[in-house]
C-alpha positions in Angstrom: -45.3 -19.3 -85.2 -43.3 -17.2 -82.6 -44.6 -17.0 -78.8 -45.3 -13.2 -78.2 -45.3 -12.0 -74.4 -48.7 -11.0 -74.0 -48.7 -7.7 -72.1 -51.5 -6.3 -70.0 -51.8 -3.0 -67.5 -50.7 -4.9 -64.6 -47.5 -6.4 -65.9 -46.5 -3.1 -67.3 -46.9 -1.7 -63.8 -45.0 -4.5 -62.3 -42.0 -4.0 -64.6 -42.0 -0.4 -64.0 -41.7 -0.7 -60.4 -39.3 -3.6 -60.2 -36.3 -2.3 -58.8 -33.2 -2.0 -60.8 -30.6 -4.5 -59.9 -27.4 -2.9 -58.4 -24.2 -3.1 -60.6 -21.7 -5.8 -58.9 -19.0 -3.8 -57.6 -15.4 -5.4 -59.1 -13.7 -7.1 -55.9 -10.5 -4.7 -55.3 -7.2 -6.1 -55.7 -4.9 -5.6 -52.9 -1.0 -6.2 -52.4 0.1 -9.4 -50.7 2.0 -7.2 -48.1 -1.4 -5.1 -47.6 -3.6 -8.4 -47.3 -1.0 -10.0 -45.0 -1.0 -6.6 -42.9 -4.9 -6.6 -42.6 -4.7 -10.4 -41.5 -2.2 -9.7 -38.7 -4.1 -6.6 -37.6 -7.5 -8.9 -37.6 -5.6 -11.3 -35.5 -5.3 -8.7 -32.8 -8.9 -7.1 -33.1 -8.3 -4.5 -35.6 -10.6 -4.2 -38.5 -9.4 -3.2 -41.9 -10.6 -2.9 -45.4 -8.9 -6.3 -46.3 -10.2 -8.1 -43.3 -12.9 -7.9 -40.6 -12.1 -8.7 -36.8 -14.1 -10.6 -34.5 -15.7 -8.7 -31.4 -14.5 -11.6 -29.3 -11.1 -12.1 -30.7 -10.7 -8.1 -29.7 -11.9 -8.5 -26.6 -9.6 -11.5 -25.6 -6.6 -9.4 -27.1 -7.4 -6.8 -24.9 -7.4 -8.7 -22.0 -4.2 -10.3 -22.7 -2.5 -7.1 -23.2 -4.0 -5.7 -19.8 -3.0 -8.9 -18.0 0.4 -8.4 -19.2 0.9 -4.8 -18.1 -0.6 -5.9 -14.8 1.8 -8.8 -14.6 4.9 -6.5 -15.4 3.6 -3.9 -12.8 3.3 -6.8 -10.2 6.7 -7.8 -11.3 8.1 -4.4 -10.5 6.5 -4.2 -7.1 7.5 -7.9 -6.3 11.0 -8.0 -7.6 12.4 -5.6 -4.7 11.2 -7.9 -1.8 12.4 -10.9 -3.6 16.0 -9.4 -4.1 16.2 -8.5 -0.5 14.9 -12.0 0.7 18.0 -13.6 -1.5 20.2 -11.4 -0.3 19.6 -11.8 3.2 21.1 -15.4 2.6 23.9 -14.2 0.8 27.8 -14.2 2.5 29.1 -10.5 2.8 32.1 -10.8 5.0 34.1 -9.1 2.4 34.6 -6.5 -0.3 34.3 -9.0 -3.0 31.4 -10.9 -1.9 29.8 -7.4 -1.1 30.1 -6.8 -4.5 28.3 -9.8 -5.6 25.3 -9.0 -3.7 25.1 -5.6 -5.3 25.2 -7.3 -8.8 22.9 -10.2 -7.8 19.9 -10.7 -10.1 18.0 -13.7 -8.9 20.0 -15.3 -6.2 23.6 -14.5 -4.7 26.8 -16.7 -6.2 28.0 -17.2 -2.6 25.5 -18.2 0.3 26.4 -18.1 4.2 26.0 -21.8 4.0 28.2 -22.2 0.7 30.8 -20.2 3.0 31.0 -23.0 5.6 28.0 -21.3 7.8 24.7 -22.0 8.6 22.3 -20.6 6.0 20.4 -18.4 8.4 23.7 -17.1 9.6 22.8 -13.3 9.1 19.6 -13.9 10.6 21.3 -15.2 13.7 23.9 -12.5 13.6 21.0 -10.0 13.4 19.0 -11.4 16.6 22.1 -11.8 18.5 24.9 -9.4 17.8 23.0 -7.0 15.4 23.1 -3.9 17.6 26.5 -3.9 18.8 28.2 -4.4 15.3 30.1 -7.7 15.9 31.2 -9.0 12.6 31.7 -12.8 12.0 35.2 -12.3 12.1 34.6 -10.9 15.9 36.0 -7.4 15.2 33.4 -4.5 15.3 32.7 -1.4 16.8 29.9 -0.8 19.6 27.1 0.5 18.0 24.9 1.1 21.2 25.9 -0.7 24.7 22.3 -0.3 25.8 20.6 -1.8 22.7 19.9 -5.2 21.2 17.7 -6.1 18.7 15.0 -7.3 21.0 15.0 -4.3 22.9 14.2 -2.3 19.8 11.6 -4.6 18.9 10.1 -3.9 22.1 10.2 -0.2 21.9 8.4 -0.7 18.1 5.6 -2.4 20.0 5.3 -0.1 22.8 5.5 3.1 20.1 2.9 1.2 17.4 0.6 -0.3 19.8 0.0 2.3 22.6 -0.9 5.0 20.5 -2.7 3.3 18.0 -5.0 1.5 20.2 -5.6 5.4 22.3 -5.3 7.2 19.4 -8.1 5.5 17.2 -10.4 5.5 19.8 -9.7 9.3 20.4 -10.0 9.6 16.6 -13.5 7.9 16.3 -15.1 9.8 19.1 -14.0 13.0 17.1 -15.7 11.1 14.2 -18.8 10.3 16.1 -19.1 14.3 17.4 -18.5 15.7 13.9 -21.1 12.9 12.0 -24.0 12.6 14.4 -23.9 15.3 17.0 -25.4 18.5 15.7 -23.5 21.5 17.0 -22.9 25.2 16.1 -19.4 25.5 13.9 -19.2 21.6 13.5 -18.5 22.0 9.6 -16.0 25.1 10.2 -14.0 23.3 12.6 -14.0 20.1 10.6 -12.9 22.3 7.7 -9.9 23.8 9.5 -9.1 20.4 10.8 -9.0 19.3 7.2 -6.7 22.3 5.8 -4.3 21.0 8.5 -3.6 18.0 6.6 -2.2 20.0 3.6 0.6 21.4 5.5 3.5 18.8 5.0 4.8 17.1 8.1 8.6 17.8 7.6 7.8 21.7 7.6 6.7 21.4 11.1 9.5 19.2 12.5 11.5 21.7 14.0 9.1 23.6 15.8 7.9 20.0 17.0 11.5 19.4 18.1 11.7 22.7 19.9 8.4 22.2 21.8 9.3 18.8 22.9 12.7 19.7 23.9 11.2 22.5 26.1 8.8 19.9 27.6 11.6 17.3 28.3 9.7 15.0 26.0 13.3 14.3 23.5 15.3 11.3 24.0 12.6 8.9 26.1 9.5 7.3 25.0 7.1 9.9 25.6 7.8 11.7 22.4 6.9 8.7 20.3 3.9 8.1 22.5 2.2 11.0 23.8 1.7 12.8 20.5 0.0 9.8 19.3 -2.8 9.5 22.0 -4.7 12.5 20.8 -5.3 10.7 17.3 -5.1 11.8 13.6 -7.1 13.9 11.8 -7.2 11.3 8.6 -8.3 8.4 10.7 -11.0 10.7 12.1 -12.0 11.7 8.5 -12.3 7.9 7.1 -14.2 7.2 10.2 -16.5 9.9 9.8 -17.4 9.3 6.4 -17.9 5.6 7.5 -20.4 6.9 10.2 -22.3 9.1 7.8 -23.6 5.7 6.3 -25.3 4.5 9.7 -28.7 5.6 10.4 -29.4 8.1 12.9 -32.7 6.6 14.0 -30.6 4.2 16.2 -28.8 7.2 18.0 -32.5 9.0 18.5 -34.0 6.1 19.9 -31.1 5.5 22.4 -31.7 9.1 23.3 -35.3 8.4 23.8 -34.5 5.5 26.1 -32.2 7.9 28.3 -28.6 7.1 26.8 -26.0 9.9 26.8 -23.7 10.2 24.0 -21.1 8.4 26.1 -23.3 5.4 26.2 -24.3 5.7 22.8 -20.7 5.8 21.4 -19.5 3.1 23.5 -22.5 0.7 23.1 -23.8 1.7 19.6 -21.0 3.4 17.5 -17.6 1.4 18.6 -19.6 -2.0 17.7 -21.0 -0.9 14.4 -17.9 1.0 13.2 -15.5 -1.7 14.3 -14.7 -2.7 10.6 -13.5 1.0 9.7 -11.9 1.1 13.3 -9.9 -1.6 12.7 -8.9 -1.0 9.4 -7.7 2.4 10.5 -6.0 1.1 13.4 -4.0 -1.4 11.0 -3.1 1.5 8.9 -1.8 3.6 11.7 0.3 0.6 13.1 2.1 0.3 10.1 2.7 4.0 9.8 4.1 3.9 13.6 6.2 0.8 13.0 8.1 2.5 10.2 7.8 6.2 11.8 12.2 6.2 11.2 12.1 10.1 11.0 10.2 10.4 14.6 12.9 8.4 15.9 15.6 9.8 14.4 15.1 13.8 14.9 13.7 13.5 18.6 15.7 10.5 19.8 19.4 10.5 20.1 21.3 7.4 18.7 22.8 6.4 21.4 19.7 6.3 23.9 17.8 3.3 24.8 14.3 4.4 23.2 15.6 4.3 19.7 13.0 2.3 17.4 13.9 -0.6 15.0 14.1 1.1 12.0 16.4 3.9 13.7 18.4 1.0 15.0 18.5 -0.7 11.2 19.8 2.6 10.5 22.6 2.8 12.8 23.5 -0.7 12.2 23.8 -0.2 8.4 26.4 2.3 9.2 28.3 -0.1 11.2 28.2 -2.9 8.9 29.0 -0.8 5.8 32.1 0.3 7.3 33.0 -3.5 7.7 32.0 -4.4 4.2 29.2 -6.9 5.4 25.5 -5.9 4.5 24.3 -9.2 4.7 23.0 -8.7 8.6 21.5 -5.3 7.6 19.6 -7.1 4.8 18.1 -9.7 7.2 17.3 -7.1 9.4 15.4 -5.1 7.0 13.7 -8.4 6.2 12.7 -8.8 9.8 11.3 -5.5 10.2 8.8 -5.6 7.2 7.8 -8.9 8.1 5.1 -8.0 10.5 3.7 -5.3 8.7 3.6 -8.0 5.3 1.9 -10.6 7.8 -0.8 -8.0 9.2 -1.8 -6.6 5.5 -1.9 -9.8 4.2 -4.1 -11.3 6.7 -6.5 -8.2 6.8 -6.5 -6.7 3.2 -10.0 -7.5 2.6 -10.9 -5.3 5.8 -8.8 -2.7 5.1 -10.0 -2.4 1.2 -13.5 -3.0 2.3 -13.6 -0.3 5.0 -12.0 2.3 2.6 -14.9 1.5 -0.1 -17.6 2.3 2.5 -16.3 5.4 3.4 -17.6 6.8 0.2 -21.4 6.7 1.4 -23.3 9.7 2.4 -26.3 10.4 5.1 
């Protein structure tokens, strides 16, 4: 007797409500080329119909590409400095050797040591005879009878230290007045000062030259020192933003104790704002150290008060005529060396202070 399935109302209801199984999809067949292309894209973190990429692999590939781009950008920034450093050891006493330096990639074919001299011959030449144009053969034109490399360095130190120290303190006092002292028209005056930043410096240099000439300040040290004693609008702006992050209660407590604004500025503001002041001072020092245009326009080339970049330009004209660029390249290395050392030692201070200038009261 055949076994018959006994049906009940419950079983009939269960059969009626059971889900219908989905039809099995047939697996698509892709060409070998498309399948291989999908595998390559999945390796680089891109999902396709043929392959599903891993999120971790996608992040890894993205990080690798980012670092490749950053390393390439770093190479573009560092290579000119390396070329200049390598060129400072090259022997360039003739036109053919000078051409070798211009075609140099990593290291000069002929160095001063390979030419029978000391490896640091170009540096010695710069420090001893760089300002009077004496070439290795003993023949050269006089660049400036009043100058030497060390005199140019001394002028640069005077033009960089005195205006920076006094000017940064002046800018800090102005920033304190704009940030923490309530007076009528404070914001209006500050906006007018900021508007002056939009005027490019070269546009007013002719007017500055006429004014300084009438005051008898050209061709001497005063034209490079006195204007910087009055501070900088940009420096005052950054220090003002830093002071906005300081609590006003400190100033109010000092005023209750009877301290005046000068005492508050010297006793509280300067110590507390010292990171921002030092950072802006370092940036101002770099700008003053490399101020070629100021010396070139306001001081004559035969004056004893030209700064180091101006002296390097004049020295380049002498040595270029003698087909000997080695001392000029060496002088460029010596000129940027103090700035590189300062920035390398205080880069965290500079970057940190600039990040703190975004705070508001």
